[in-house]
C-alpha positions as CSV (number, residue, x, y, z in Angstrom):
1,M,15.4,183.6,39.4
2,L,15.4,180.3,41.4
3,I,15.8,181.9,44.9
4,L,12.2,183.2,44.5
5,Y,11.4,179.6,44.5
6,V,12.6,179.9,48.3
7,D,10.9,183.2,48.8
8,R,7.4,182.1,47.6
9,F,7.5,179.0,49.1
10,S,8.5,180.3,52.8
11,Y,5.7,183.0,52.4
12,H,3.7,179.6,51.3
13,L,4.7,177.9,54.4
14,A,4.2,181.0,57.0
15,V,0.9,182.6,55.7
16,E,-1.0,179.6,54.4
17,R,0.2,176.7,56.2
18,Q,0.8,178.7,59.3
19,L,4.4,176.6,60.4
20,S,6.4,178.2,63.2
21,P,9.0,180.6,62.2
22,N,11.9,177.8,62.9
23,T,9.9,175.4,60.5
24,V,9.8,178.0,57.8
25,A,13.4,178.6,58.1
26,S,14.4,175.2,58.1
27,Y,12.3,174.2,55.2
28,G,13.2,176.9,53.1
29,A,17.2,176.7,53.8
30,E,16.6,172.8,52.4
31,A,14.7,174.1,49.6
32,A,17.8,176.4,49.2
33,Y,20.6,173.8,49.5
34,L,18.7,171.7,46.9
35,L,18.2,174.4,44.1
36,D,22.4,174.9,44.5
37,F,23.0,171.3,44.0
38,L,20.6,171.4,40.8
39,D,23.1,174.2,39.6
40,G,20.8,176.4,37.8
41,A,18.2,173.4,37.1
42,S,14.4,174.1,37.4
43,P,12.9,172.1,40.0
44,A,10.2,171.5,38.0
45,A,12.1,169.6,35.9
46,C,14.1,167.2,39.3
47,T,13.3,163.9,38.9
48,S,13.7,161.1,41.6
49,D,17.2,160.4,40.8
50,D,18.5,163.8,41.1
51,V,16.6,164.0,44.7
52,A,18.3,160.8,45.8
53,A,22.0,162.0,44.5
54,Y,21.4,165.1,46.3
55,L,20.3,163.3,49.8
56,Q,23.3,161.0,49.4
57,K,25.3,164.1,49.6
58,R,23.2,166.1,52.1
59,S,23.1,163.1,54.1
60,Q,26.7,162.7,55.2
61,G,27.1,163.1,58.8
62,L,23.6,163.6,59.8
63,S,21.6,161.4,61.8
64,K,18.9,159.6,60.8
65,R,16.3,161.6,62.2
66,S,17.9,164.6,60.2
67,Q,18.0,162.6,56.9
68,A,13.7,162.3,57.9
69,H,13.8,165.9,58.3
70,V,15.5,166.7,55.2
71,L,13.5,164.5,53.0
72,S,9.9,165.9,54.7
73,A,11.3,169.7,53.9
74,L,11.7,168.5,50.0
75,R,8.5,166.6,50.0
76,S,6.7,169.6,51.1
77,F,8.4,172.0,48.4
78,F,7.5,169.8,45.3
79,D,3.8,169.3,46.8
80,Y,4.0,173.5,47.1
81,L,5.3,173.2,43.3
82,I,2.2,170.7,42.6
83,L,-0.2,173.3,44.0
84,E,1.3,175.9,41.9
85,G,1.0,173.8,38.7
86,E,4.5,173.9,38.1
87,R,4.5,170.2,38.2
88,K,2.1,167.1,38.4
89,D,4.1,164.7,40.6
90,N,6.6,164.7,43.4
91,P,10.0,162.9,42.8
92,C,10.1,162.5,46.7
93,D,7.2,160.0,46.8
94,K,9.5,157.2,45.5
95,L,11.8,157.3,48.1
96,D,11.9,155.9,51.4
97,A,12.6,157.6,54.5
98,P,15.6,156.5,56.7
99,K,14.4,153.9,59.6
100,L,13.6,155.4,62.7
101,G,13.8,153.7,65.8
102,R,11.5,154.5,68.9
103,Y,12.8,158.0,69.8
104,L,12.8,158.4,73.8
105,P,14.1,161.7,74.9
106,Q,16.5,162.1,78.1
107,V,14.2,162.5,81.2
108,L,15.2,164.0,84.7
109,S,13.9,162.0,88.1
110,V,12.1,164.1,90.5
111,D,14.7,164.0,92.4
112,E,16.9,165.9,90.1
113,V,14.3,168.3,88.7
114,T,14.2,169.2,92.5
115,A,18.3,169.2,93.0
116,I,18.0,171.8,90.0
117,L,15.3,173.9,91.3
118,D,16.6,174.4,94.6
119,A,20.3,175.1,93.4
120,V,19.3,178.2,92.3
121,P,20.4,180.9,94.8
122,L,18.3,183.5,94.5
123,S,21.1,186.0,95.3
124,K,20.4,188.6,92.3
125,A,17.8,189.3,89.9
126,S,18.9,187.1,86.9
127,D,18.6,183.9,89.6
128,I,15.1,185.0,90.4
129,R,14.2,185.0,87.3
130,D,16.2,181.6,86.0
131,K,13.9,180.3,89.0
132,A,10.7,181.4,87.6
133,I,11.9,180.3,84.1
134,L,12.8,176.8,85.3
135,E,9.4,176.5,87.2
136,V,7.1,177.1,84.5
137,L,9.4,174.9,82.3
138,Y,8.5,172.0,84.7
139,G,5.4,173.1,86.1
140,C,3.5,174.0,82.6
141,G,5.3,171.5,79.9
142,L,6.3,174.8,78.0
143,R,8.5,174.8,74.9
144,V,11.4,177.3,75.2
145,S,10.2,179.6,72.5
146,E,6.7,179.3,74.4
147,V,8.6,180.5,77.7
148,C,10.4,183.0,75.8
149,G,6.9,184.3,74.4
150,L,4.8,184.1,77.6
151,R,2.9,187.3,78.2
152,I,2.3,188.8,81.6
153,S,-1.5,189.8,80.1
154,H,-1.6,186.0,79.8
155,I,-1.3,184.6,83.2
156,Y,-4.4,184.1,85.1
157,A,-3.2,183.7,88.6
158,D,-6.6,183.8,90.2
159,K,-7.6,181.0,88.3
160,S,-4.4,179.3,88.0
161,F,-4.2,179.0,84.0
162,I,-1.6,180.5,81.8
163,R,-2.6,180.9,77.9
164,V,0.2,179.7,75.6
165,I,0.7,180.6,72.0
166,G,2.1,177.3,70.6
167,K,3.2,176.2,66.8
168,G,1.3,177.4,64.1
169,D,-0.1,180.7,66.9
170,K,-2.5,177.9,68.2
171,E,-3.9,178.9,71.4
172,R,-4.4,176.8,74.5
173,L,-4.4,177.3,78.2
174,V,-2.2,175.2,80.9
175,P,-3.0,174.9,84.0
176,I,-0.2,176.5,86.7
177,G,0.4,175.8,90.0
178,E,1.5,177.7,93.0
179,M,5.1,177.1,92.9
180,A,5.2,178.5,89.6
181,L,3.0,181.2,90.5
182,G,4.9,182.0,93.6
183,A,8.4,181.9,91.4
184,I,6.7,184.7,89.3
185,S,5.5,187.1,91.5
186,A,9.0,187.4,92.9
187,W,10.1,187.8,89.4
188,L,7.7,190.3,88.6
189,E,8.9,192.2,91.6
190,V,12.4,192.7,90.4
191,R,11.8,192.5,86.7
192,P,13.6,195.4,84.8
193,E,12.1,198.3,82.9
194,P,11.3,196.7,79.7
195,S,13.8,198.7,76.7
196,S,10.9,198.7,74.3
197,P,7.3,198.9,73.9
198,E,7.6,195.1,72.4
199,A,8.9,193.6,75.4
200,A,6.5,195.3,77.6
201,D,4.0,192.9,77.8
202,L,6.9,189.6,78.0
203,L,7.2,188.0,81.1
204,F,10.6,187.4,80.9
205,L,13.2,189.7,80.1
206,N,17.0,189.8,80.0
207,M,18.9,192.4,82.4
208,R,18.9,194.8,80.0
209,G,15.1,195.2,79.7
210,G,15.0,193.3,76.2
211,P,13.2,190.2,74.9
212,L,14.8,186.5,76.1
213,S,16.4,184.5,73.3
214,R,16.0,180.8,73.2
215,V,19.8,180.5,73.2
216,A,20.1,182.5,76.6
217,V,17.6,179.9,78.1
218,F,19.5,177.1,76.6
219,N,22.6,178.4,78.0
220,M,21.2,178.8,81.2
221,V,19.3,175.2,81.9
222,K,23.0,173.6,81.3
223,Q,24.6,175.7,83.6
224,R,22.0,175.4,86.3
225,A,22.0,171.7,86.1
226,M,25.6,171.4,86.3
227,L,25.7,173.3,89.1
228,A,23.4,171.4,90.9
229,G,25.5,168.4,90.1
230,V,23.4,166.9,87.3
231,R,25.3,165.0,84.7
232,K,22.7,164.4,82.2
233,D,22.5,166.1,78.7
234,I,19.7,168.5,79.1
235,S,18.0,171.0,77.3
236,P,15.3,172.9,78.2
237,H,13.1,170.3,76.3
238,T,13.9,168.0,78.9
239,F,12.1,169.7,81.5
240,R,8.8,169.4,78.8
241,H,9.4,165.6,78.7
242,S,10.1,165.3,82.4
243,F,6.9,167.2,82.8
244,A,4.9,164.9,81.0
245,T,6.7,161.8,81.8
246,H,5.7,162.3,85.6
247,L,2.5,163.0,85.0
248,V,1.9,159.8,83.0
249,E,3.9,157.6,85.7
250,N,1.0,159.5,88.6
251,G,-2.0,158.3,86.2
252,A,-2.9,161.5,84.4
253,D,-4.9,160.7,81.0
254,L,-3.2,160.8,78.1
255,R,-5.5,162.9,76.6
256,I,-5.4,165.5,79.4
257,V,-1.2,165.4,78.7
258,Q,-1.8,165.6,75.3
259,E,-3.9,169.1,75.4
260,M,-1.3,170.4,77.8
261,L,1.5,169.8,75.6
262,G,-0.3,171.0,72.5
263,H,0.1,168.0,70.8
264,E,-2.2,167.7,67.5
265,S,-1.8,163.6,67.7
266,I,-2.1,161.6,70.5
267,L,0.6,159.7,69.0
268,T,3.4,161.7,69.6
269,T,2.0,162.1,73.4
270,E,1.9,158.2,73.5
271,I,6.0,158.3,73.9
272,Y,5.7,159.0,77.6
273,T,3.8,155.7,77.9
274,H,6.7,153.7,76.5
275,I,8.9,155.8,79.3
276,D,6.6,154.8,81.9
277,S,6.9,151.4,80.9
278,Q,10.6,151.4,81.2
279,T,10.3,152.5,84.6
280,W,8.4,149.6,86.0
281,Q,9.6,147.1,83.4
282,K,13.3,148.1,85.5
283,A,11.5,147.8,88.7
284,V,10.2,144.6,87.7
285,L,13.7,143.1,86.6
286,D,15.8,144.5,89.5
287,H,13.3,143.0,92.1
288,H,12.2,139.8,90.5
289,P,14.1,137.0,92.8
290,R,15.2,135.2,89.0
291,R,16.7,138.4,88.1
């Protein structure tokens, strides 16, 4: 019976709120963990003390950011129960989220990005594909899921734009430069035959012609960085952060960066102004005569 709560909640998130599959899976899992903790008791009768006790157990070993994610998922779950008329209040409202410091993402320098891109040998088809993926990650600031889902029919090379399907199936147009377009063109010349109709329009495929997984891109990025001698702990998202940071450093309007990244709120994009301020703060402190 209780598993139906999770199924209905997940359906609500996916269909009515149109959240990403990853968010749906994550929030659904957190709701299931809570129901397991309640040991058969109805979530309609769950109190703030119950949630607090669960969070104390669930949060062991988790970072503050992960703890905040758990609380956010549970708050959404109880909001859903209120919407369904099964509760009149949200027990999470009485609980404080952990205080988060300002999160500053890992960023590559322009030289480090160049080193990684230049280190790809282009000796075989997978090299050419990886080079194209890296150029698109950095040249367009895409999320890894957006890169894996990028379609050939969504590339408008003559207009220097690509159409991106982002979170919540929201579409946006993102400019794409000559370097990335050239890398894509080289990849299309050696791209394997798609293994299924579903993969026919996908730009990036694995060497068997199937869809490329996010995990494969994560592993590729780490391997390419290591081979280039870049010792930072990076992921595909690091290229997205670097893309935005370098734009801001070079004077790009924050609203434009927001549109290109697909951020709903300008507050999310403002993190890159903070990173830029660290850059000039270091320059001032390093060169000041009273340093």
